[in-house]
N, C-alpha and C positions, 0 to 999 in steps of 0.2 A: 560458427553458430555460435554467438554473443552468448553468455553468460548472464539468468538474470542475478543470482546470487552477488557475482564481481559488481554487477550495474546495479545494484540497491546499496553495494557500500559505495560507490561514490556517489552515489548520489544522494548518501550519508552525509557522506563529508565532505560534498560543494552542492549541494542542495541548500531549498528549505523543504522539513518536513516536520511532518508532527506528530507524536506517538500517539497509542493510546484510543481505544475504541468512541469514547466521547469525543475526541478532538476531530478522528474519521469522519463521527456522524456531523459534526458541523461546518465541518469542507465542504464533507456529499452535498450538506443541503443547501449550501451556501453559494456553490460551485467554485471553491476559488484550490480543491487538488484537482491534478489532472491524471492525477492514479492512484487508487486504493490497492493497500496490499494488508490481507487480511490470511492470518494466521490460517487450517484446518481446526483446531481446535480452540477458534474465535467464539465465543460464547453466542449460543443459539437465534436468543431475543434479538442482541446490539447486530448479531451478524443479517438478523433478517431485514434489521431498523435500517442497518447501514446500506446493504445491497436497495435496499426497495427508496431510499434518499437518493442514491444514482442512478437508480435506473429515468427516475424523475427530472434528474439534472442530466443523463448523457454522458457519464462520465465513467469510464473502464475502470472493472474492479478484478483485482488479481488475484485466485486463491494460488498462497507461498504453499508449496507443497512440503511443508516443515510444523511443527510447533510452536507456538509463542515463547518456548528456549528457543532455539533454533534460529525464526525469529530478533531476539532478543543480542545473541550472539553474531549474525550476520550486520545488527548496528550498534552493536559494541559499547549496551548500556544493561546497568550493573539491574534490572527490575525485568520483570517481565511485557512482553509486545507485542497485543494481540493484533494489534491492526498499523499500520503507518499510511499515512495521508501525503501525497507527494502532492507541491504548492507547486517548487523550482524543482529541472530533476541537473542543474549545474552541469560540471563536465559527462554527465550522465550519459547513456544510450539506451535507458530503462524504457523510454517512451515507447522506441524502434523497436525495441525485445518483443516489447506485448502487444501492438499492432502487427507484427509478424505472429505472433502465437491467436492472432483474429479470440481476443479476450472479447467476449462480449457486454452490455452494462447490463 
C-alpha cells in the first residue's frame, strides 16, 4: 500500500502545489487543482467553503489525518498549513492513492 504522507512529500518537492485555505478555495473554484488536502483542524468556515466549491468542480478532497502542524511538517514549511491544493502531482502517485481510498468530492 502506498503511503499518503510520503506521496504528499514527493508532490510538494516535484509538483506544483499551493498552500493555505485561500489558495485552496481559489483552486477549487477555478478547477485548477487536481486534489485538495485539508488538515483535521482546518477552520470550519473555510472547510465548508472549500468542500462546497470542490463539490461543484467535481474535485476530490482528502481530509489529512493530522493537524495543520503535522501538515506543515510533511510539507516542510515554517508556517502552519491547513490546506494544500495540488495542481500537478509531479513524480508523486498521490492521485492514485486518493482514488484507491475512494475519497469523494
